[in-house]
GUDREN-982201 format. One line per 10 residues: their letters; for each residue x, y, z of C-alpha. Coordinates in steps of 0.02 Angstrom, whole numbers, always signed. Example, Ala and Ser with C-alpha at 12.3 -4.5 7.8 and 13.67 -1.06 7.14 Angstrom:
residues 2
as) +615/-225/+390  +684/-53/+357 $
end
This chain:
residues 245
mkivslvpsi) +6562/+5331/+5524  +6617/+5204/+5390  +6460/+5130/+5315  +6449/+4967/+5201  +6261/+4982/+5125  +6192/+4807/+5047  +6033/+4892/+4984  +6033/+5000/+4842  +5886/+5104/+4884  +5968/+5138/+5052 $
tealfdlglt) +6125/+5173/+4962  +6040/+5304/+4872  +5949/+5370/+5042  +6124/+5386/+5125  +6186/+5511/+4989  +6026/+5601/+4997  +6034/+5630/+5182  +6212/+5716/+5161  +6336/+5578/+5151  +6484/+5565/+5045 $
eheivgrtkf) +6593/+5420/+4968  +6712/+5463/+5128  +6581/+5396/+5239  +6498/+5257/+5115  +6644/+5152/+5087  +6556/+4989/+5009  +6397/+4961/+4890  +6338/+4827/+4797  +6345/+4831/+4599  +6152/+4855/+4600 $
cihphdkikn) +6189/+5017/+4696  +6173/+5142/+4537  +6085/+5317/+4614  +6164/+5432/+4624  +6253/+5403/+4463  +6392/+5545/+4487  +6459/+5493/+4659  +6418/+5302/+4670  +6574/+5271/+4568  +6684/+5321/+4681 $
vpiiggtkni) +6621/+5195/+4807  +6711/+5006/+4800  +6586/+4860/+4754  +6578/+4708/+4875  +6464/+4601/+4777  +6282/+4582/+4739  +6134/+4603/+4844  +6132/+4402/+4853  +6311/+4366/+4839  +6418/+4481/+4946 $
niekikalqp) +6583/+4457/+4956  +6621/+4449/+5152  +6822/+4473/+5152  +6818/+4626/+5034  +6691/+4695/+5170  +6801/+4631/+5329  +6958/+4718/+5235  +6847/+4894/+5240  +6831/+4885/+5410  +6656/+4977/+5433 $
dlilankeen) +6586/+5032/+5563  +6395/+5015/+5525  +6331/+4893/+5391  +6161/+4915/+5324  +6048/+4765/+5274  +5885/+4719/+5226  +5769/+4563/+5263  +5704/+4532/+5087  +5858/+4588/+4983  +6005/+4501/+5075 $
vkeqvealmd) +6040/+4333/+5105  +5995/+4297/+5295  +6168/+4179/+5330  +6270/+4315/+5240  +6202/+4442/+5355  +6234/+4334/+5505  +6409/+4281/+5463  +6449/+4484/+5448  +6358/+4495/+5629  +6500/+4410/+5704 $
dfkvmvtnve) +6631/+4552/+5671  +6503/+4704/+5620  +6366/+4818/+5695  +6234/+4761/+5575  +6050/+4855/+5547  +5938/+4733/+5462  +5799/+4840/+5384  +5613/+4786/+5338  +5513/+4900/+5240  +5331/+4846/+5183 $
tvednyyllk) +5240/+5014/+5228  +5244/+5191/+5192  +5253/+5202/+5386  +5391/+5072/+5389  +5471/+5199/+5262  +5447/+5360/+5371  +5527/+5259/+5520  +5680/+5198/+5397  +5711/+5378/+5360  +5699/+5444/+5536 $
nlgkllgkee) +5806/+5322/+5611  +5942/+5347/+5486  +5924/+5531/+5507  +5945/+5511/+5705  +6091/+5390/+5689  +6177/+5485/+5564  +6148/+5663/+5630  +6023/+5721/+5480  +5860/+5717/+5565  +5807/+5880/+5488 $
raqlfnlkiy) +5865/+5822/+5315  +5766/+5650/+5345  +5604/+5735/+5396  +5605/+5843/+5241  +5609/+5689/+5135  +5475/+5600/+5251  +5370/+5758/+5211  +5396/+5765/+5033  +5353/+5572/+5006  +5191/+5601/+5090 $
dvlnqaklet) +5155/+5760/+4982  +5197/+5667/+4815  +5081/+5516/+4868  +4949/+5622/+4915  +4959/+5728/+4757  +4973/+5571/+4651  +4776/+5491/+4657  +4681/+5409/+4534  +4511/+5484/+4518  +4427/+5322/+4529 $
svkaayliwk) +4502/+5132/+4572  +4592/+5052/+4423  +4616/+4870/+4446  +4797/+4832/+4407  +4904/+4682/+4392  +5101/+4723/+4436  +5223/+4585/+4353  +5406/+4589/+4424  +5464/+4429/+4318  +5447/+4313/+4173 $
npymtigsdt) +5482/+4139/+4150  +5373/+4105/+4259  +5264/+4265/+4274  +5270/+4317/+4448  +5162/+4465/+4527  +5144/+4558/+4697  +5036/+4514/+4849  +4959/+4619/+4982  +5116/+4616/+5094  +5253/+4719/+4990 $
fihkilseig) +5307/+4890/+4964  +5252/+4885/+4786  +5069/+4857/+4844  +5052/+4979/+4970  +5134/+5118/+4842  +4990/+5051/+4713  +4865/+5060/+4832  +4912/+5236/+4894  +4884/+5316/+4722  +4733/+5230/+4667 $
fenifkdktr) +4761/+5053/+4608  +4680/+4900/+4664  +4794/+4761/+4654  +4698/+4591/+4576  +4813/+4493/+4680  +4786/+4579/+4856  +4746/+4417/+4921  +4897/+4340/+4890  +5056/+4362/+4981  +5234/+4397/+4948 $
ypiitpedla) +5267/+4352/+4751  +5166/+4222/+4683  +5183/+4142/+4514  +5065/+4153/+4408  +4989/+4126/+4223  +4919/+4259/+4072  +4766/+4183/+4107  +4752/+4257/+4291  +4769/+4427/+4225  +4584/+4437/+4148 $
aadvimlsse) +4523/+4530/+4291  +4652/+4684/+4268  +4610/+4842/+4194  +4804/+4886/+4169  +4925/+4756/+4163  +5092/+4846/+4229  +5264/+4765/+4173  +5386/+4816/+4301  +5572/+4881/+4223  +5653/+4797/+4363 $
pfpfkekhie) +5701/+4659/+4435  +5638/+4574/+4248  +5683/+4714/+4110  +5523/+4695/+4017  +5544/+4766/+3852  +5415/+4811/+3709  +5408/+4655/+3652  +5353/+4585/+3809  +5195/+4696/+3795  +5168/+4611/+3630 $
elkvfypdkk) +5166/+4433/+3701  +5036/+4491/+3822  +4942/+4574/+3686  +4912/+4398/+3602  +4788/+4361/+3771  +4718/+4538/+3790  +4726/+4631/+3628  +4617/+4768/+3726  +4683/+4790/+3869  +4817/+4927/+3931 $
imivdgeafs) +4977/+4840/+3944  +5117/+4938/+3991  +5311/+4967/+4055  +5309/+5043/+4228  +5465/+5126/+4309  +5511/+4985/+4449  +5609/+5112/+4555  +5460/+5218/+4572  +5365/+5078/+4654  +5493/+4976/+4735 $
wygthiakce) +5627/+5084/+4791  +5603/+5137/+4974  +5702/+5281/+5066  +5703/+5445/+4972  +5662/+5378/+4798  +5483/+5429/+4795  +5512/+5597/+4836  +5596/+5627/+4671  +5441/+5524/+4585  +5307/+5672/+4573 $
nyfkelliei) +5329/+5690/+4378  +5336/+5518/+4350  +5183/+5481/+4453  +5085/+5616/+4380  +5112/+5579/+4201  +5073/+5389/+4247  +4900/+5435/+4300  +4872/+5563/+4157  +4907/+5425/+4050  +4792/+5287/+4152 $
hsvqi) +4652/+5413/+4140  +4648/+5446/+3968  +4618/+5258/+3956  +4470/+5252/+4065  +4390/+5414/+3967 $
end
């Protein structure tokens, strides 16, 4: 089976389930994991601007897309000629069924189940002792955060954080003044590449708050990625706990 993946985290999952560059024949420029294997797979554009002609030339048996990450019109255009599977992952349960369905489709059921069990184990092991109010920023100019109907929100909740914007949906625009209720302000490494200088900018408003860069992939990459984040989450929670003491 020849597959084109339009979703970075799903591309990673395909390799983790045991597929190779012989089956994964196309990917986006943002599909960067696993580093050693992905380099041999042709790039067919970005997640928002795919090159339909390049995809047609590859003649895939299956195209994997995502409701949020890809452009509806571009995906629909591919449906005219190819089998397209559109995923939508907002919860840990959604992620469980994504891997289960991919495993069944690809004949990798046992491997998919092992990853699912590992993900639940990682999330069960990583728990704050007491809830911490958090603001998670994904963008700057303007600042944008995450609402309760996002995968990031669900992962934050799973490990014991309370999203102060849980009454919002999707990715609302906010101001620094809106962050006053947070115990910790998290600046994600993606999609906006927050750096140390951005921490200093927010320190002007909140000199006494914990403001930190967090690994965006650990919170937003569904599929198999969370199974590899055990140590990251443990270290993150130790750092948060040290602030609480």
